[in-house]
Each structure stands twice: as structure tokens, then as C-alpha cells.
N, C-alpha and C positions, 0 to 999 in steps of 0.2 A: 864477568857474568856471575862468578861465585859471590862477589860483593852484593850483587842485586839479590841473589837468593838469600843471603844472610840478612839483608835489610827487610825483605819480605817476611822472613821468619820472625823478625822482631815485631813487625806490624801485626802479624797473626797473633803473637803473644799479647800485644797491647789490646787488640780487639777482644781477645779472650778474657782479659781482665775487665774490660769495660762491660762485656757481656755478663760476667759474674755479678757486677754491680747492678745491672738492669734486672737480673734474676732476683737479687736480694730485694730490690725495690718492689718487684712484682709480688713476691711472697709477703713483704711487709704491708702491701696494700690489702692483703687478705687477712693476715693475722699480725698483730702489733709486735714489733721487735723490741728487744730490751734496749734501754736508753744509752748505756755507756758507749762511748765511741770506740773503745778498745774491743768490746764485744762485737760491735758492728763490723770492725775491720777483720776480726777473726772469722766472723760469719761469712764475709765475702771470700776470704782465703779458702775456707772449708768448702764453699760452694764451687770453687774452681776445681775441686777434686771430686765432688759428688754430683752436682747438677750438670756438670760438663764432662763427665768421664766418657771415654771412648768405649763404645759397645759394639761387639761383633756377634755373629751367630754362634750358638753353642758356647757361650762365654759365661759359665756359672760364677766365676770369681768376681769379675767386674760388676755384673748385674746384681749379685747378692751383696757385695760390699757397698755399692752405691745405695742400695735400699737401706741397709743398716746405718750408714753414715747420714742418710737423709733423716732418719728417725732421730739420731743423735743431734743433728743440726737443729731440728725443729724443737727438741726438748730443751736444749741449752740456750738457744739464741732468740727464742720468741716467747712472749707472754701468752696467757690465756689458759683455758681449760684443756685438759688432755684430749677430750673428744673433738674439740675444734682442731687441735694439732693433728689428730688422726685424719680428719677430713682433709686438711691441707696436704698431708702426705699422699693420701689416696688420689687427690686431684692432680698434684704437681709432679709427683714422682713418675707416673707413667708418661706424662707429657715430656718430661726431661729425657727419659729413656727413648721415647719415640723420636724426638727431635735429634738427639745425639746419634741414634742409629741411622736416620735418614741423612744427616749431615755427613757422617763418616762414609757410609756405603754408597750413597747415590753418586757423590763426587768421585769416589774410588772406582765404581763401575764405569763411570763416564771416562775417567782417565785411561783405564786399561783398554776400553773399547776404541778410543780415538788414537792413543799413542801406539797401541800394539805392543807395549812393553811387557816384559815378563818379570816375575818375582824370583829372586830378591832384587833390591835396588842397586846392588853392587855393580851390575852390568849396564846401568843406565848411562846414557850420554849426558853431558852438561845441559843440553837443550831439553832433554826429557826431565831432568831434575828441576829445571826452571819451570816447565809446564806443570809439573806436579806441585811445586811450591805455589804457583799462581792459583791453581785450583784449591789448594789447601787454604789459602787466604780467602778466596771467594766463599768457601764453605763456612769460615768463621764469620764473614760479613753476613751471610744468609741467616745463620743462627742468631746473630745480633739483631737483625731486622725482625726476625720472628718474635723475640722476647720483648722488643720495643712495642710491637703490635699487641702482644699479650698484656703488657703493662697498661697500654691505652684502653684495651678492652675491659680490664678489671676496674680501672678508674672510672669508666663509664657507669658501672654499677655502684662504685664508691664504697669503700670499706666501712663507712658509717652505717650502712644498711646491713652489714653482716655482723650482727651484734653478738656479744657473749651471752646475752640474757635470753636468747631463744632456747626452747626446751631441748633436752637430750634426745627426745623422740625425733625432732627435726633433723638433728645431726646424724642420728642413726639411719634415717631414710637416705640422706645424702651419701653416707658411708657405704651402705649396701649397694647403691647404684654405682659408685665410683670404684668399689672393690672389684667389680667385674673387669674394669680396665686394667687394674693392677695385675690380676691373675692372667688375663689374656696376653698382655705384652710380655710379662715375665716368662710364662710357659712357652710362648711361641719362639722368643729369642733363645730361650734355654734349650729347647728340644729340636728346633729346626736347624739342620746343619748342612744343607746342600744348596739353597737358592735364596739370595736376598730378595728377589722379586716376590716371593711368597709372603714375606713379612711387610713389604712396603704398604699394601692397602690397609693392613691392620694398624700400622703406625699412624697413618693418616686418620683412620677412624678414631684411634685413641686420642689424638690431638683434638679432633672435633668434640669428642666426649668430654675432654678436659674443659673446654670452653663452655660446653653445655652444663657441666658440673658447677662451674662458677655462677652461671646464670640461674641454675636451679637453687643453689644455696641462697643467692641474693633474693630470688623470688619468694622462697619459703620464709626467709628471715623477714622480708618486708611484710608478707601476709600476716605472720604471727605478731609482728609489732603493731600493725594496724588493728588487729583483734584486741590486743592488750590495751592499746590506746582507746579503743571504743569502750572497753570495760571501765577504763579510768574515767572517761567522760560520763558514763552512766553513773558511776559512784559519785563524781563531782556534782552531777545534777541532783542525785538523791540527797546529797549533803545540803545543797541549797534549798531543796524542798523542806527538809527537816528544819533547817535554820529559819525558814519562813514561818513554820508552825510555832517554833519557839518565840520568834519575834512577835507574833500575834498575841501569844500568852503574856509576854513581857510587857508589851504595849498596854494591855489591859491592866496589869498589875501596877505599872508606873503611872497610868492615868489616875487610878484610885489613890496611889501614894501621894501624887501631887496635890490632890484635893485634901487628903489628910494633913499634909504639911501646911497648907493654907490655913486650915482650922487651928493647927497647933501654933502657928505663927501669931494668929490673932489672940490665942489664949496664953502665949508665952509670958512667963513672969520674970525672966532673967535675961540679961544681955548674952550670957553664955548659951542659953537655949536658943535665942534668936540667931546667934552666929552659926550654931550647928545646923539649924533649919536652913539658913541661907546657903551653906555649903552643900547640903543635900539637894536643894533646888538647883544649884549651879550644875551639879553632876547630872541631874535629870535633863536639864536643858541641853547639856553637851551630848547626852545620849540621843535625844530626839533631833539633834541638829544634823540631819543628813538629807541627801537628795531624794526627793519624791519624783519619780519619773513617770508615774502612771502604770508601771509594770512591777508587780511585787517581786518577781524573781530578780529583775534588774536592780531593784532597790537593795536587795540582800547582797548581790554581787558587788555593787558599788560601795556599800557599807564595809564589806570585808576587805576590798582593795584599798579603801580609804584608811582603814586601820593598818594595813601593811605599809602603806605610804608614810603614815605618821611614824611608825616604828623605825623606818629607814630614813626619816627626815627628808622626804620627797614632797615638793610642792605639787599637790594633786588637785587639778581643777576640773570640774564637771559641769557641762551644760547639756542636759539630756531631757528630752520630752518624748515619751513613748505613748502618749495619750492617743488612743484609737489604733495603735499598732497591735492588732490582735491576730494577725495571720501567721506569726512566727511561733513555732513550738518552743517551749521553755528550754528544751535540751539544746536547740540551736542558739538560743540567746546566751546560755551559759558557755557554749563552745566559743562563740565569737568574742564576747566581752571578757570571759574568764581567761582564755588564752592570750587575747590581745593585750589586756592590762598586765597579766603576769610577765609577758615579754618586755613591755614598756618599763615596768617597775624594776625588773632585773637589770635592764640596760642603764637606766638612770641611776641606780644604786651604786654603779661602778665609777660615777663621776664625783668630783669634789662637791661639798655641801651646797654651794651657791648655784651650781649648775644642774641640780637634781629637779627636773621639771617634767611632769606628765600632764597632758591635756586630753580630755575626752569631749567630743561634741557628737551628739546623736539626735536626730529628729527628722521631721518631714521637710523635704525640699521639693516643692511642686508635687509631682506624683511619685516621688521616690523617697525611700528611707536612706538617709545619708549618715554614715558612721565614720568619724575621723579620730584616730588615736595617734597622738603626736608626743614624742619624747626626745630629750637630748640624749646623745650617746657619742662615744668615741668612734672614729671611723673604723679602727681596728676591731671594735666590739660590735659593730653592726652585723646583723645576721646576713649570710649570703642568701641569694634568691632561693626561697623554698627551704632554707636550712636553719642552722642555729649556731650560736657561739657557746652554748652551755656544755659543761663537761659530760653530763648524762645525755648524750645525743639520742639514746635509745627511745626516750619518751619525747623530749622537747623538739626533736627534728620534725615532728608531725603537727606542731602547733599551727603554723600558718596554713599548711595543707588542709587541715581540718576546718579552719575558718573559711578557706576558699570553697570547700565542698558545701559548707553550710550556706554560704552566700549563693552559690550556683544552684542550690536546691530550689531557691525562690526566683531563679532567673537573674540573679545579681552577679556582680563581679568584684574582685578584690585587686587592689593595686598597692604595692609596697615600693617606697622610694626613699632615697637618702639625699639630703642637701644641706650643706653648711652646718654640719654638726647635729642635724635633727633627722630622726627617722619618722616617716609618715606611713600610716597604714589607713587606706581609704577603702570603704566598702559602700557600694551603691546598689540598692535593691528596689525594683519596681513595686509599688504598692498596688495590690490587686483591687 
């Protein structure tokens, strides 16, 4: 029986180590860890002493030491701004304390109530020791299951949405809310010295508040990102409108220049003059050689994206007819075509030269406006559903989502798919 107890103790230690790994992954889903594997290993070892420390009532040493070590851990082993690290401490420290207190004391109270054993353990029988060891193992398993659930909950919100670029004001709101949990769990465990049952409800509320804090930060982060993205789209739209005005002025100037060049060509007295005139005419023809869709804003967007495609040596083909499509606001046109073509050009540019292909088709199909953006891409570089492969996920993660909202505004729908090395973005909008 002593051998069984020894084996169970080993299992408990193993589960404790696995639990520290899960806690590390949970924290890393909220705030990015440092990359080196040695630092990650050291982080897991330190978490074994901080996030999993045993907490008792009226235990100032352990609860204070674990708080300080948690701050040290977050400072050394995770990247990011200090204010985001403070938020992580305020959310996860009270959760760790509450879980550890419940894990230690609930099973302990249950053991003494059932076994009738008295302290110290030197007088326990071998059966009582075995029962105690089994409960100790069960407590470790319970804590492991809790942190697995916490990890799954956090990944539901996805750390991509908890961005470094949201304002300090947003972080301070979250800190002020979660600071209440830190003070509550710290002071109650520190100053209550007579009954575990008094602290149990507070620990449960603290855990619920921790999950609420995660959801709150994700919600505020997402809201702020959407607002910033909306301002970016407004600026992009204003840019296209300004480009349209410039285009109209340049068209008029080039029209006059073309007529002047025709006159000079007729009056040219030397071969060198004629050659210079022909070069200028070729440049004018190249400038005027772009798609006319029937919509001025779309013309400007396609000209801009054609230039980007040429610079990255992408074969960019356009078949678009927006004649009579006057029900869409210009902001929605720039949202759909600007974001869609940006994503397609970005994906195609990562391929070898011969595979860089982007195709756009847009026009009426019966009583619908049909838009198809097709591009070659590597499977590992294709964007996940509703997501992005770009490094700056703060802005680019909302591209497809904004396109979908623009389509749904007119009763349409967006469908994204990947097949045989090609990414397809299809939008179908009923024409009123």
C-alpha cells in the first residue's frame, strides 16, 4: 500500500507539472510570451511556484510572495506594454489564488469530515494516508481541468482580438474593474482566520469575475479596433475621392497635351523631335489605358490596385461593368474592392513570379450584382475564416468582416472558399 501511495504522489506531481504548462498556455493566449525555449521552460517552472502555490487562511507569506512572483514572472517572460501586463496580473492572479485556495481547502475539509482524522498526520493509519493521497490527486486533476477550461474559454475570444494597440484608457478601465478582485481575495484570505466556508463564495465570485474580465477586455479591444478600422476606411474613402478630383484635372491636362503633341508632330523638323514626341505619346496612351467600369470611384480603385500589381509583378486581370449600378454608396464600394484586392495582391505576392495571378469580375447577372475576386495562394497563406495571415492582425483581421457587412447592408452575402491553390471571394447583392 505504501508503494501505491508513492505512485499516486508521483502522478500528482506529474499532473501538477502539466497544469503549470496549461496555465502558461492560458497566459500566453492573453499576452504574448517571449520566444526562446529556455525562457518558456523557466516560465513553466516559475509558474509551478507562483500560480500553483498552496494558500491557507491568514497566510500573509504565501499570498504576498505569490503576488510578487507573479509580477516578476509577467515582467520577465512575456512581451508587451506594462499596462497590458498589469491587466494580466489583475485578471489571472486572483483567479490563481481562488482556485488554489478552493483546491487545497475544499478537499482538505472533505477529507477531515469523512475520515474523522485529526492533525497531525503522524497518527494516521496507512488506509487514512491512502485516502488522503487519493483526494490530493483528485484535487490536482480538478485544478488541471479548470485551467484547461480557462484556456478553451480564452481561445474562444482569441488573443488576436486583444491587441497591444488599443488605448491606455481601455486598459485602465479593465484594471480598475479587476483591481477589485485582487483586493477582495487578498484581504479576505489574509484577514479571515477562522472558517474556510466564509471565503469559498468569494473565491467562486473571483473566478467568475476573472472570466468576465477576459470577456470585457476582448469586447473593449474589439470595439476599439472596429472604431479605428472605420476611421481608416473613411480616410481611404476620402483618399479615393481626392484621387478622383486629381484624375479629372490630369485627364483634362493630358487631353490638351495630346492635341498639342499632334500639332508638334506635324510641325516637327527633326527625327530626334519626332522620336521624343512618340515617346511622350506612348506614355500618355499607357496612362489612359485603364479600365472604365462606369463608376468613377471604382475606376480610381482599380487603377491604384493595377499599379500595385505591376510593382509586385502580378498578372492582374479585370472584367468589370458597373454601368447602372448606382445604389451602392462609394464608401461601400471602396470597402469591398479596396479590401478584397488588397488581400488578393498580398496573397499572390508571396508566390513565385509565374503563379502571381489576381482576377476580378464584377457586373450584373440577372437581377444581382456579382463580384468575384480570385487569386492564387499557398494553402498555408490562405486566410482562416473571418481572419488574416498578415502580421499586423490589428487592422487586417477586419477586412473580410467589413466586406461582409457592406454586402449585407444591401441584402447581399459574401462567401470565401479555397480550392486547388486558389482563393475565391464571391459577393452576390440583389439589385433594387
